[in-house]
PDB file as gemmi writes it, atoms N, CA and C in Angstrom:
CRYST1    1.000    1.000    1.000  90.00  90.00  90.00 P 1                      
ATOM      1  N   MET A   1     -56.858  15.474-164.456  1.00  0.00           N  
ATOM      2  CA  MET A   1     -57.207  16.885-164.438  1.00  0.00           C  
ATOM      3  C   MET A   1     -57.005  17.467-163.044  1.00  0.00           C  
ATOM      4  N   ALA A   2     -57.334  16.716-162.015  1.00  0.00           N  
ATOM      5  CA  ALA A   2     -57.197  17.203-160.648  1.00  0.00           C  
ATOM      6  C   ALA A   2     -55.741  17.463-160.298  1.00  0.00           C  
ATOM      7  N   SER A   3     -54.838  16.639-160.834  1.00  0.00           N  
ATOM      8  CA  SER A   3     -53.426  16.848-160.530  1.00  0.00           C  
ATOM      9  C   SER A   3     -52.927  18.151-161.136  1.00  0.00           C  
ATOM     10  N   GLY A   4     -53.519  18.593-162.247  1.00  0.00           N  
ATOM     11  CA  GLY A   4     -53.170  19.877-162.854  1.00  0.00           C  
ATOM     12  C   GLY A   4     -53.485  21.033-161.919  1.00  0.00           C  
ATOM     13  N   PHE A   5     -54.634  20.935-161.250  1.00  0.00           N  
ATOM     14  CA  PHE A   5     -55.002  21.983-160.292  1.00  0.00           C  
ATOM     15  C   PHE A   5     -54.075  21.963-159.083  1.00  0.00           C  
ATOM     16  N   GLY A   6     -53.692  20.762-158.650  1.00  0.00           N  
ATOM     17  CA  GLY A   6     -52.764  20.639-157.523  1.00  0.00           C  
ATOM     18  C   GLY A   6     -51.423  21.267-157.845  1.00  0.00           C  
ATOM     19  N   GLN A   7     -50.938  21.057-159.066  1.00  0.00           N  
ATOM     20  CA  GLN A   7     -49.667  21.656-159.474  1.00  0.00           C  
ATOM     21  C   GLN A   7     -49.781  23.170-159.556  1.00  0.00           C  
ATOM     22  N   LEU A   8     -50.930  23.652-160.025  1.00  0.00           N  
ATOM     23  CA  LEU A   8     -51.158  25.100-160.117  1.00  0.00           C  
ATOM     24  C   LEU A   8     -51.164  25.711-158.719  1.00  0.00           C  
ATOM     25  N   ASP A   9     -51.847  25.037-157.779  1.00  0.00           N  
ATOM     26  CA  ASP A   9     -51.873  25.526-156.399  1.00  0.00           C  
ATOM     27  C   ASP A   9     -50.478  25.517-155.789  1.00  0.00           C  
ATOM     28  N   MET A  10     -49.711  24.491-156.079  1.00  0.00           N  
ATOM     29  CA  MET A  10     -48.340  24.407-155.557  1.00  0.00           C  
ATOM     30  C   MET A  10     -47.477  25.515-156.150  1.00  0.00           C  
ATOM     31  N   ALA A  11     -47.675  25.816-157.420  1.00  0.00           N  
ATOM     32  CA  ALA A  11     -46.917  26.885-158.069  1.00  0.00           C  
ATOM     33  C   ALA A  11     -47.268  28.231-157.453  1.00  0.00           C  
ATOM     34  N   LYS A  12     -48.551  28.436-157.187  1.00  0.00           N  
ATOM     35  CA  LYS A  12     -48.985  29.682-156.544  1.00  0.00           C  
ATOM     36  C   LYS A  12     -48.393  29.790-155.135  1.00  0.00           C  
ATOM     37  N   MET A  13     -48.424  28.680-154.413  1.00  0.00           N  
ATOM     38  CA  MET A  13     -47.888  28.668-153.046  1.00  0.00           C  
ATOM     39  C   MET A  13     -46.397  28.972-153.067  1.00  0.00           C  
ATOM     40  N   GLN A  14     -45.676  28.395-154.011  1.00  0.00           N  
ATOM     41  CA  GLN A  14     -44.238  28.655-154.125  1.00  0.00           C  
ATOM     42  C   GLN A  14     -43.978  30.112-154.445  1.00  0.00           C  
ATOM     43  N   LEU A  15     -44.794  30.688-155.326  1.00  0.00           N  
ATOM     44  CA  LEU A  15     -44.662  32.099-155.678  1.00  0.00           C  
ATOM     45  C   LEU A  15     -44.900  32.983-154.460  1.00  0.00           C  
ATOM     46  N   VAL A  16     -45.929  32.671-153.691  1.00  0.00           N  
ATOM     47  CA  VAL A  16     -46.235  33.435-152.474  1.00  0.00           C  
ATOM     48  C   VAL A  16     -45.088  33.320-151.476  1.00  0.00           C  
ATOM     49  N   GLN A  17     -44.546  32.117-151.307  1.00  0.00           N  
ATOM     50  CA  GLN A  17     -43.436  31.912-150.379  1.00  0.00           C  
ATOM     51  C   GLN A  17     -42.201  32.691-150.830  1.00  0.00           C  
ATOM     52  N   ASP A  18     -41.916  32.652-152.129  1.00  0.00           N  
ATOM     53  CA  ASP A  18     -40.757  33.379-152.655  1.00  0.00           C  
ATOM     54  C   ASP A  18     -40.925  34.885-152.462  1.00  0.00           C  
ATOM     55  N   LEU A  19     -42.135  35.371-152.708  1.00  0.00           N  
ATOM     56  CA  LEU A  19     -42.411  36.795-152.548  1.00  0.00           C  
ATOM     57  C   LEU A  19     -42.276  37.217-151.089  1.00  0.00           C  
ATOM     58  N   GLU A  20     -42.795  36.402-150.187  1.00  0.00           N  
ATOM     59  CA  GLU A  20     -42.702  36.714-148.766  1.00  0.00           C  
ATOM     60  C   GLU A  20     -41.241  36.720-148.302  1.00  0.00           C  
ATOM     61  N   LEU A  21     -40.462  35.759-148.780  1.00  0.00           N  
ATOM     62  CA  LEU A  21     -39.048  35.700-148.429  1.00  0.00           C  
ATOM     63  C   LEU A  21     -38.314  36.937-148.946  1.00  0.00           C  
ATOM     64  N   GLU A  22     -38.632  37.338-150.161  1.00  0.00           N  
ATOM     65  CA  GLU A  22     -38.013  38.526-150.740  1.00  0.00           C  
ATOM     66  C   GLU A  22     -38.382  39.786-149.952  1.00  0.00           C  
ATOM     67  N   MET A  23     -39.645  39.876-149.536  1.00  0.00           N  
ATOM     68  CA  MET A  23     -40.078  41.042-148.754  1.00  0.00           C  
ATOM     69  C   MET A  23     -39.403  41.083-147.387  1.00  0.00           C  
ATOM     70  N   MET A  24     -39.242  39.915-146.755  1.00  0.00           N  
ATOM     71  CA  MET A  24     -38.579  39.869-145.452  1.00  0.00           C  
ATOM     72  C   MET A  24     -37.102  40.232-145.584  1.00  0.00           C  
ATOM     73  N   ALA A  25     -36.450  39.771-146.641  1.00  0.00           N  
ATOM     74  CA  ALA A  25     -35.045  40.113-146.868  1.00  0.00           C  
ATOM     75  C   ALA A  25     -34.898  41.612-147.106  1.00  0.00           C  
ATOM     76  N   ASP A  26     -35.829  42.193-147.856  1.00  0.00           N  
ATOM     77  CA  ASP A  26     -35.797  43.634-148.112  1.00  0.00           C  
ATOM     78  C   ASP A  26     -35.979  44.413-146.812  1.00  0.00           C  
ATOM     79  N   MET A  27     -36.944  43.980-145.969  1.00  0.00           N  
ATOM     80  CA  MET A  27     -37.164  44.662-144.697  1.00  0.00           C  
ATOM     81  C   MET A  27     -35.914  44.562-143.816  1.00  0.00           C  
ATOM     82  N   TYR A  28     -35.298  43.385-143.776  1.00  0.00           N  
ATOM     83  CA  TYR A  28     -34.088  43.198-142.977  1.00  0.00           C  
ATOM     84  C   TYR A  28     -32.965  44.112-143.464  1.00  0.00           C  
ATOM     85  N   ASN A  29     -32.784  44.195-144.769  1.00  0.00           N  
ATOM     86  CA  ASN A  29     -31.742  45.062-145.326  1.00  0.00           C  
ATOM     87  C   ASN A  29     -32.004  46.531-145.012  1.00  0.00           C  
ATOM     88  N   ARG A  30     -33.253  46.952-145.121  1.00  0.00           N  
ATOM     89  CA  ARG A  30     -33.600  48.342-144.806  1.00  0.00           C  
ATOM     90  C   ARG A  30     -33.372  48.643-143.328  1.00  0.00           C  
ATOM     91  N   LEU A  31     -33.801  47.709-142.473  1.00  0.00           N  
ATOM     92  CA  LEU A  31     -33.612  47.858-141.024  1.00  0.00           C  
ATOM     93  C   LEU A  31     -32.129  47.953-140.698  1.00  0.00           C  
ATOM     94  N   THR A  32     -31.347  47.063-141.259  1.00  0.00           N  
ATOM     95  CA  THR A  32     -29.906  47.049-141.005  1.00  0.00           C  
ATOM     96  C   THR A  32     -29.269  48.364-141.423  1.00  0.00           C  
ATOM     97  N   ASN A  33     -29.584  48.826-142.617  1.00  0.00           N  
ATOM     98  CA  ASN A  33     -29.007  50.073-143.114  1.00  0.00           C  
ATOM     99  C   ASN A  33     -29.426  51.270-142.269  1.00  0.00           C  
ATOM    100  N   ALA A  34     -30.724  51.351-141.945  1.00  0.00           N  
ATOM    101  CA  ALA A  34     -31.231  52.492-141.175  1.00  0.00           C  
ATOM    102  C   ALA A  34     -30.611  52.538-139.783  1.00  0.00           C  
ATOM    103  N   CYS A  35     -30.587  51.406-139.089  1.00  0.00           N  
ATOM    104  CA  CYS A  35     -30.061  51.387-137.722  1.00  0.00           C  
ATOM    105  C   CYS A  35     -28.542  51.543-137.702  1.00  0.00           C  
ATOM    106  N   HIS A  36     -27.854  51.010-138.685  1.00  0.00           N  
ATOM    107  CA  HIS A  36     -26.401  51.186-138.767  1.00  0.00           C  
ATOM    108  C   HIS A  36     -26.072  52.662-138.969  1.00  0.00           C  
ATOM    109  N   LYS A  37     -26.783  53.278-139.878  1.00  0.00           N  
ATOM    110  CA  LYS A  37     -26.544  54.700-140.181  1.00  0.00           C  
ATOM    111  C   LYS A  37     -26.830  55.578-138.960  1.00  0.00           C  
ATOM    112  N   LYS A  38     -27.886  55.225-138.218  1.00  0.00           N  
ATOM    113  CA  LYS A  38     -28.285  56.038-137.073  1.00  0.00           C  
ATOM    114  C   LYS A  38     -27.407  55.820-135.843  1.00  0.00           C  
ATOM    115  N   CYS A  39     -26.962  54.589-135.613  1.00  0.00           N  
ATOM    116  CA  CYS A  39     -26.348  54.245-134.329  1.00  0.00           C  
ATOM    117  C   CYS A  39     -24.833  54.073-134.338  1.00  0.00           C  
ATOM    118  N   ILE A  40     -24.248  53.886-135.494  1.00  0.00           N  
ATOM    119  CA  ILE A  40     -22.816  53.596-135.531  1.00  0.00           C  
ATOM    120  C   ILE A  40     -22.111  54.681-136.334  1.00  0.00           C  
ATOM    121  N   PRO A  41     -21.154  55.372-135.706  1.00  0.00           N  
ATOM    122  CA  PRO A  41     -20.440  56.438-136.422  1.00  0.00           C  
ATOM    123  C   PRO A  41     -19.661  55.873-137.615  1.00  0.00           C  
ATOM    124  N   PRO A  42     -19.482  56.701-138.646  1.00  0.00           N  
ATOM    125  CA  PRO A  42     -18.800  56.223-139.857  1.00  0.00           C  
ATOM    126  C   PRO A  42     -17.363  55.763-139.625  1.00  0.00           C  
ATOM    127  N   LYS A  43     -16.677  56.355-138.664  1.00  0.00           N  
ATOM    128  CA  LYS A  43     -15.308  55.932-138.363  1.00  0.00           C  
ATOM    129  C   LYS A  43     -15.343  55.052-137.126  1.00  0.00           C  
ATOM    130  N   TYR A  44     -14.946  53.798-137.318  1.00  0.00           N  
ATOM    131  CA  TYR A  44     -14.945  52.843-136.217  1.00  0.00           C  
ATOM    132  C   TYR A  44     -13.726  53.078-135.337  1.00  0.00           C  
ATOM    133  N   SER A  45     -13.993  53.196-134.023  1.00  0.00           N  
ATOM    134  CA  SER A  45     -12.876  53.363-133.097  1.00  0.00           C  
ATOM    135  C   SER A  45     -12.472  52.025-132.472  1.00  0.00           C  
ATOM    136  N   GLU A  46     -13.406  51.088-132.452  1.00  0.00           N  
ATOM    137  CA  GLU A  46     -13.148  49.763-131.888  1.00  0.00           C  
ATOM    138  C   GLU A  46     -13.772  48.696-132.782  1.00  0.00           C  
ATOM    139  N   ALA A  47     -13.295  47.478-132.633  1.00  0.00           N  
ATOM    140  CA  ALA A  47     -13.834  46.367-133.428  1.00  0.00           C  
ATOM    141  C   ALA A  47     -15.230  45.960-132.952  1.00  0.00           C  
ATOM    142  N   ASP A  48     -15.462  46.071-131.637  1.00  0.00           N  
ATOM    143  CA  ASP A  48     -16.753  45.690-131.064  1.00  0.00           C  
ATOM    144  C   ASP A  48     -17.634  46.919-130.873  1.00  0.00           C  
ATOM    145  N   LEU A  49     -18.945  46.665-130.780  1.00  0.00           N  
ATOM    146  CA  LEU A  49     -19.871  47.756-130.505  1.00  0.00           C  
ATOM    147  C   LEU A  49     -19.698  48.240-129.070  1.00  0.00           C  
ATOM    148  N   GLY A  50     -19.836  49.540-128.894  1.00  0.00           N  
ATOM    149  CA  GLY A  50     -19.826  50.098-127.550  1.00  0.00           C  
ATOM    150  C   GLY A  50     -21.189  49.919-126.919  1.00  0.00           C  
ATOM    151  N   LYS A  51     -21.279  50.172-125.629  1.00  0.00           N  
ATOM    152  CA  LYS A  51     -22.551  50.015-124.920  1.00  0.00           C  
ATOM    153  C   LYS A  51     -23.620  50.935-125.505  1.00  0.00           C  
ATOM    154  N   GLY A  52     -23.263  52.182-125.758  1.00  0.00           N  
ATOM    155  CA  GLY A  52     -24.224  53.133-126.329  1.00  0.00           C  
ATOM    156  C   GLY A  52     -24.703  52.702-127.704  1.00  0.00           C  
ATOM    157  N   GLU A  53     -23.785  52.189-128.507  1.00  0.00           N  
ATOM    158  CA  GLU A  53     -24.152  51.726-129.850  1.00  0.00           C  
ATOM    159  C   GLU A  53     -25.097  50.528-129.764  1.00  0.00           C  
ATOM    160  N   SER A  54     -24.792  49.614-128.850  1.00  0.00           N  
ATOM    161  CA  SER A  54     -25.638  48.423-128.677  1.00  0.00           C  
ATOM    162  C   SER A  54     -27.047  48.803-128.242  1.00  0.00           C  
ATOM    163  N   VAL A  55     -27.137  49.710-127.277  1.00  0.00           N  
ATOM    164  CA  VAL A  55     -28.449  50.157-126.794  1.00  0.00           C  
ATOM    165  C   VAL A  55     -29.205  50.857-127.918  1.00  0.00           C  
ATOM    166  N   CYS A  56     -28.508  51.699-128.656  1.00  0.00           N  
ATOM    167  CA  CYS A  56     -29.122  52.412-129.775  1.00  0.00           C  
ATOM    168  C   CYS A  56     -29.670  51.424-130.808  1.00  0.00           C  
ATOM    169  N   ILE A  57     -28.876  50.416-131.138  1.00  0.00           N  
ATOM    170  CA  ILE A  57     -29.306  49.425-132.134  1.00  0.00           C  
ATOM    171  C   ILE A  57     -30.512  48.643-131.619  1.00  0.00           C  
ATOM    172  N   ASP A  58     -30.488  48.242-130.357  1.00  0.00           N  
ATOM    173  CA  ASP A  58     -31.626  47.512-129.783  1.00  0.00           C  
ATOM    174  C   ASP A  58     -32.908  48.332-129.888  1.00  0.00           C  
ATOM    175  N   ARG A  59     -32.830  49.595-129.526  1.00  0.00           N  
ATOM    176  CA  ARG A  59     -34.008  50.472-129.577  1.00  0.00           C  
ATOM    177  C   ARG A  59     -34.450  50.718-131.018  1.00  0.00           C  
ATOM    178  N   CYS A  60     -33.476  50.932-131.886  1.00  0.00           N  
ATOM    179  CA  CYS A  60     -33.773  51.188-133.290  1.00  0.00           C  
ATOM    180  C   CYS A  60     -34.497  49.993-133.911  1.00  0.00           C  
ATOM    181  N   VAL A  61     -33.995  48.803-133.678  1.00  0.00           N  
ATOM    182  CA  VAL A  61     -34.606  47.595-134.233  1.00  0.00           C  
ATOM    183  C   VAL A  61     -36.016  47.415-133.671  1.00  0.00           C  
ATOM    184  N   ALA A  62     -36.180  47.613-132.363  1.00  0.00           N  
ATOM    185  CA  ALA A  62     -37.500  47.465-131.738  1.00  0.00           C  
ATOM    186  C   ALA A  62     -38.500  48.447-132.348  1.00  0.00           C  
ATOM    187  N   LYS A  63     -38.084  49.697-132.503  1.00  0.00           N  
ATOM    188  CA  LYS A  63     -38.976  50.706-133.091  1.00  0.00           C  
ATOM    189  C   LYS A  63     -39.288  50.385-134.547  1.00  0.00           C  
ATOM    190  N   TYR A  64     -38.280  49.977-135.292  1.00  0.00           N  
ATOM    191  CA  TYR A  64     -38.462  49.667-136.707  1.00  0.00           C  
ATOM    192  C   TYR A  64     -39.465  48.529-136.872  1.00  0.00           C  
ATOM    193  N   LEU A  65     -39.298  47.459-136.082  1.00  0.00           N  
ATOM    194  CA  LEU A  65     -40.205  46.321-136.176  1.00  0.00           C  
ATOM    195  C   LEU A  65     -41.608  46.680-135.705  1.00  0.00           C  
ATOM    196  N   ASP A  66     -41.713  47.532-134.682  1.00  0.00           N  
ATOM    197  CA  ASP A  66     -43.013  47.972-134.188  1.00  0.00           C  
ATOM    198  C   ASP A  66     -43.750  48.757-135.278  1.00  0.00           C  
ATOM    199  N   VAL A  67     -43.054  49.679-135.909  1.00  0.00           N  
ATOM    200  CA  VAL A  67     -43.670  50.471-136.975  1.00  0.00           C  
ATOM    201  C   VAL A  67     -44.029  49.573-138.161  1.00  0.00           C  
ATOM    202  N   HIS A  68     -43.146  48.645-138.492  1.00  0.00           N  
ATOM    203  CA  HIS A  68     -43.412  47.718-139.597  1.00  0.00           C  
ATOM    204  C   HIS A  68     -44.686  46.922-139.332  1.00  0.00           C  
ATOM    205  N   GLU A  69     -44.855  46.458-138.104  1.00  0.00           N  
ATOM    206  CA  GLU A  69     -46.051  45.696-137.732  1.00  0.00           C  
ATOM    207  C   GLU A  69     -47.302  46.566-137.807  1.00  0.00           C  
ATOM    208  N   LYS A  70     -47.218  47.803-137.301  1.00  0.00           N  
ATOM    209  CA  LYS A  70     -48.377  48.703-137.335  1.00  0.00           C  
ATOM    210  C   LYS A  70     -48.781  49.041-138.769  1.00  0.00           C  
ATOM    211  N   VAL A  71     -47.801  49.290-139.619  1.00  0.00           N  
ATOM    212  CA  VAL A  71     -48.092  49.599-141.019  1.00  0.00           C  
ATOM    213  C   VAL A  71     -48.713  48.375-141.700  1.00  0.00           C  
ATOM    214  N   GLY A  72     -48.192  47.195-141.412  1.00  0.00           N  
ATOM    215  CA  GLY A  72     -48.756  45.972-141.987  1.00  0.00           C  
ATOM    216  C   GLY A  72     -50.201  45.766-141.578  1.00  0.00           C  
ATOM    217  N   LYS A  73     -50.505  45.997-140.303  1.00  0.00           N  
ATOM    218  CA  LYS A  73     -51.884  45.855-139.822  1.00  0.00           C  
ATOM    219  C   LYS A  73     -52.796  46.865-140.495  1.00  0.00           C  
ATOM    220  N   LYS A  74     -52.326  48.105-140.646  1.00  0.00           N  
ATOM    221  CA  LYS A  74     -53.138  49.142-141.277  1.00  0.00           C  
ATOM    222  C   LYS A  74     -53.389  48.808-142.748  1.00  0.00           C  
ATOM    223  N   LEU A  75     -52.361  48.337-143.444  1.00  0.00           N  
ATOM    224  CA  LEU A  75     -52.538  47.969-144.850  1.00  0.00           C  
ATOM    225  C   LEU A  75     -53.509  46.798-144.993  1.00  0.00           C  
ATOM    226  N   THR A  76     -53.440  45.843-144.080  1.00  0.00           N  
ATOM    227  CA  THR A  76     -54.373  44.718-144.101  1.00  0.00           C  
ATOM    228  C   THR A  76     -55.795  45.207-143.876  1.00  0.00           C  
ATOM    229  N   GLN A  77     -55.957  46.124-142.926  1.00  0.00           N  
ATOM    230  CA  GLN A  77     -57.273  46.693-142.633  1.00  0.00           C  
ATOM    231  C   GLN A  77     -57.821  47.428-143.864  1.00  0.00           C  
ATOM    232  N   LEU A  78     -56.986  48.242-144.498  1.00  0.00           N  
ATOM    233  CA  LEU A  78     -57.433  48.979-145.682  1.00  0.00           C  
ATOM    234  C   LEU A  78     -57.769  48.033-146.828  1.00  0.00           C  
ATOM    235  N   SER A  79     -56.985  47.000-146.990  1.00  0.00           N  
ATOM    236  CA  SER A  79     -57.236  46.014-148.038  1.00  0.00           C  
ATOM    237  C   SER A  79     -58.572  45.316-147.805  1.00  0.00           C  
ATOM    238  N   THR A  80     -58.843  44.956-146.556  1.00  0.00           N  
ATOM    239  CA  THR A  80     -60.107  44.315-146.203  1.00  0.00           C  
ATOM    240  C   THR A  80     -61.277  45.248-146.479  1.00  0.00           C  
ATOM    241  N   GLN A  81     -61.126  46.511-146.126  1.00  0.00           N  
ATOM    242  CA  GLN A  81     -62.184  47.488-146.389  1.00  0.00           C  
ATOM    243  C   GLN A  81     -62.431  47.641-147.884  1.00  0.00           C  
ATOM    244  N   ASP A  82     -61.355  47.662-148.665  1.00  0.00           N  
ATOM    245  CA  ASP A  82     -61.493  47.770-150.119  1.00  0.00           C  
ATOM    246  C   ASP A  82     -62.230  46.564-150.684  1.00  0.00           C  
ATOM    247  N   GLU A  83     -61.885  45.370-150.210  1.00  0.00           N  
ATOM    248  CA  GLU A  83     -62.550  44.158-150.676  1.00  0.00           C  
ATOM    249  C   GLU A  83     -64.033  44.182-150.345  1.00  0.00           C  
ATOM    250  N   MET A  84     -64.367  44.620-149.123  1.00  0.00           N  
ATOM    251  CA  MET A  84     -65.766  44.698-148.715  1.00  0.00           C  
ATOM    252  C   MET A  84     -66.512  45.711-149.578  1.00  0.00           C  
ATOM    253  N   PHE A  85     -65.894  46.842-149.852  1.00  0.00           N  
ATOM    254  CA  PHE A  85     -66.507  47.871-150.676  1.00  0.00           C  
ATOM    255  C   PHE A  85     -66.764  47.356-152.092  1.00  0.00           C  
ATOM    256  N   LEU A  86     -65.759  46.659-152.656  1.00  0.00           N  
ATOM    257  CA  LEU A  86     -65.927  46.109-154.008  1.00  0.00           C  
ATOM    258  C   LEU A  86     -67.043  45.076-154.053  1.00  0.00           C  
ATOM    259  N   LYS A  87     -67.116  44.206-153.048  1.00  0.00           N  
ATOM    260  CA  LYS A  87     -68.187  43.215-152.997  1.00  0.00           C  
ATOM    261  C   LYS A  87     -69.547  43.895-152.897  1.00  0.00           C  
ATOM    262  N   LYS A  88     -69.607  44.947-152.102  1.00  0.00           N  
ATOM    263  CA  LYS A  88     -70.862  45.686-151.944  1.00  0.00           C  
ATOM    264  C   LYS A  88     -71.264  46.317-153.274  1.00  0.00           C  
ATOM    265  N   MET A  89     -70.302  46.918-153.960  1.00  0.00           N  
ATOM    266  CA  MET A  89     -70.592  47.558-155.244  1.00  0.00           C  
ATOM    267  C   MET A  89     -71.022  46.514-156.280  1.00  0.00           C  
ATOM    268  N   GLN A  90     -70.366  45.356-156.286  1.00  0.00           N  
ATOM    269  CA  GLN A  90     -70.744  44.293-157.219  1.00  0.00           C  
ATOM    270  C   GLN A  90     -72.149  43.789-156.914  1.00  0.00           C  
ATOM    271  N   GLY A  91     -72.488  43.685-155.641  1.00  0.00           N  
ATOM    272  CA  GLY A  91     -73.835  43.256-155.236  1.00  0.00           C  
ATOM    273  C   GLY A  91     -74.880  44.254-155.684  1.00  0.00           C  
ATOM    274  N   GLU A  92     -74.571  45.541-155.569  1.00  0.00           N  
ATOM    275  CA  GLU A  92     -75.516  46.565-155.998  1.00  0.00           C  
ATOM    276  C   GLU A  92     -75.663  46.558-157.520  1.00  0.00           C  
ATOM    277  N   GLN A  93     -74.583  46.309-158.241  1.00  0.00           N  
ATOM    278  CA  GLN A  93     -74.664  46.235-159.702  1.00  0.00           C  
ATOM    279  C   GLN A  93     -75.510  45.054-160.137  1.00  0.00           C  
ATOM    280  N   THR A  94     -75.368  43.942-159.439  1.00  0.00           N  
ATOM    281  CA  THR A  94     -76.141  42.756-159.754  1.00  0.00           C  
ATOM    282  C   THR A  94     -77.625  43.033-159.536  1.00  0.00           C  
ATOM    283  N   LYS A  95     -77.960  43.717-158.442  1.00  0.00           N  
ATOM    284  CA  LYS A  95     -79.349  44.064-158.167  1.00  0.00           C  
ATOM    285  C   LYS A  95     -79.897  44.993-159.259  1.00  0.00           C  
ATOM    286  N   ASP A  96     -79.062  45.988-159.672  1.00  0.00           N  
ATOM    287  CA  ASP A  96     -79.510  46.938-160.688  1.00  0.00           C  
ATOM    288  C   ASP A  96     -79.730  46.243-162.043  1.00  0.00           C  
ATOM    289  N   ASN A  97     -78.853  45.284-162.352  1.00  0.00           N  
ATOM    290  CA  ASN A  97     -78.961  44.577-163.633  1.00  0.00           C  
ATOM    291  C   ASN A  97     -80.199  43.679-163.663  1.00  0.00           C  
ATOM    292  N   LYS A  98     -80.595  43.135-162.502  1.00  0.00           N  
ATOM    293  CA  LYS A  98     -81.777  42.268-162.436  1.00  0.00           C  
ATOM    294  C   LYS A  98     -83.055  43.076-162.498  1.00  0.00           C  
ATOM    295  N   SER A  99     -83.004  44.343-162.113  1.00  0.00           N  
ATOM    296  CA  SER A  99     -84.220  45.175-162.067  1.00  0.00           C  
ATOM    297  C   SER A  99     -84.675  45.621-163.411  1.00  0.00           C  
TER     298      SER A  99                                                      
END                                                                             
């Protein structure tokens, strides 16, 4: 019976890993598209990036990742607050039901 729980935990862990990988790939694709659109003109004049394009891409990526991190922290904070609120409400319901 214990091995069944271990397999279930492993399946959950694999699902979480797959989801995280998918989210990171999506973020990378969005970052690439946004910074390419912003920093590189549609008609290429040279095979290599110019200095201005390189600087633009560096700044764009830095800003994108900074905003991504800030949004992630805020969502985590809101999620934690929601969990605390739900626990508090469940505790109050339990008290009311016992009374």
